[in-house]
C-alpha positions, 0 to 999 in steps of 0.5 A, a space after each residue: 591699958 587692958 580692958 576686960 570684955 564681958 564675954 557672957 553678955 556678948 555671947 548672949 547677944 549673939 545667941 539672941 540674934 541667931 535665934 531671931 534669924 533662925 525663926 525668921 528663916 523658918 517663917 519665910 520658908 513656911 510662908 513661901 509654901 502657902 503664899 505667892 512670892 512677891 516681886 522685889 519692888 513690892 511690900 515696901 513701906 514708909 512711915 513717920 514717927 513722933 513722940 518723946 525721948 528721955 534718959 533711961 537711968 542717971 537723970 530725971 526721967 520726966 524732967 529730961 523728957 523732950 520731943 522726938 521725931 523720925 522716919 523709917 523705910 521698911 521692906 517686908 521680906 516675909 510675913 514674919 520678917 522685915 528689914 528697914 532703916 530709920 532715923 530719930 532726932 531728939 528736940 533741944 527742949 531740955 538741959 540734959 547735957 550738964 545743964 547746957 543746951 545744944 547749939 543746934 535744934 537737936 540734942 541727939 540723933 540716931 540713924 540705923 538699920 533694924 530687923 523686925 519679927 512679927 510675933 503674930 505671924 511667926 507663931 500664929 501663921 499668916 492670916 490671908 485676910 489680914 489682922 487688925 492688931 499685931 506685935 513686932 519685936 525690933 532689934 537694930 544698930 547704927 550711929 548715934 550722935 550727941 550735939 553739945 555746945 562749944 562751951 561743953 566740948 565737941 559733939 559725941 559720936 558713938 555706936 548704938 544698938 536698939 531694941 523695942 516693940 511695935 504695937 501695930 493697929 492695921 486700920 486698912 491693908 495699906 495703912 497702919 498706926 503704931 505705938 513704939 516703945 524702945 531703948 537705944 544704948 550708947 555702946 562706947 566706953 561705959 566706964 564699967 571695969 568689966 566691959 567696953 561695950 556694956 548695956 548700961 542704962 545710964 548711957 541709954 535713952 528710952 523712946 515712946 513714939 507713935 508711928 504712921 506707916 503706909 504700905 505699898 502694893 497688895 502685900 502677900 497673897 495666899 496661893 490658891 491651892 487645889 487637891 488632885 481630886 478636884 483637878 481631875 474632876 475639872 479635867 473630866 468636865 473640860 473633856 466633856 465640854 470639848 465633846 459637846 463642843 465637837 457635837 455642836 460643831 457637827 450640828 452647825 455643819 449639818 445645818 449649814 449644808 441644809 441651808 445651802 440646799 434650801 438656798 439652791 432650791 429657792 434660787 431655782 424657783 426664783 429663776 423659773 418662769 411663771 406660768 400664765 393662766 388665761 380665763 376661757 370664759 369671762 362670764 362672772 356671776 359673783 355673790 358677796 355677803 356682809 354680815 351684821 350684829 343682832 339688831 344692827 345695820 352698821 357695817 363692822 370693820 371685819 365686813 368692810 373688805 367684802 364691801 370693798 371687793 364689790 366696789 373694786 369690781 364695779 370700778 374695774 367693770 363699768 357696765 356691771 351693776 349690783 343688787 343688794 338684798 337685806 335680811 334679818 333673823 327671826 329675833 324680835 318682832 316682825 315689823 322691826 325686822 322688816 325695817 332692819 332688813 331694808 336698813 341693812 341693804 341701804 347701809 351697803 348702798 350708802 357705803 358704795 356711793 359715799 366711800 367708793 364713789 359708785 354711781 347710785 344708778 348702778 346699785 339696787 338695794 331692797 329689804 327682804 324681811 326675815 331670811 330663811 336661807 341659812 340653818 344657822 340663824 345668825 347668818 340670816 342677819 346679812 346683806 347679799 350682794 349679787 354682781 351682774 354684768 
């Protein structure tokens, strides 16, 4: 029996495939100019699909609708073109097959390969920051299978083709939720006089699925291109920094040489024997001053070292004695100043006895009233300690 093939339909199908391949090749070439080429192990994705499938024509659309589920694995070749494999199984919940249920859980199944063209990346270019929404056109072919009950006859295997759209909502860079309407055609004899492989709606199923996809890796990354002027400017800056680095190295070397010279000079000083100077005349007539604040006979912290010097000398020279004379400035009345001068002399004597343990018979303390020794009036608020051997 001779069969007449519809040449026009076959040619149209081939033409569409060639246009899709050419468009994908152009998108790939364009993407490689602006993107870093990923390794083969990157840009893979896997996803689950679920929804409903029903006969496209010749049967009640909603009455024959039943659940469907599948899985897909995809490799993104370029930002605009991807290849993948997928499966889809229709759940046996209806009586589409001449009123007789399938003997299995499924009514039908489809396993095939497909190509997907991202229309947004193809016509709008790749967005380095990623898009929230995009659309893919999908076309594929594979193996179809209808499951029948033995009462009806053997199962039906057929060559199938598929076309559809994926409406993708990119929740994150790696996680996508999609709405996938598609049609799968049974390409076996459609009982049409002019074709043995016709796109007959009576032998096709309409599928409406929701897909969840996880993408592995970082995806395509935009190349960081720079112009020549910027590169030249950076090279000039690098050369300038190298010059500054050389100057710093020279300065460090000079500093190290100077440090070495100072270290040698220090070592010479440390190795030099000290010169001992001996006193020819050991006769000492030493005077120390203890100054006071106005109206006070209290020895302040800054004056205590002078008292301590007197006490140290007395301890080191057992025969030495000290004469302490207290004075007051002209501030205030004379009677108060006379008492204040005596109190100042006594304050030094008490400190030597109580704090340093000097015997009282080695100390002579007396007040001298208002002093006139110094032209600076505040200096006359003083106790003068004269050490006598």
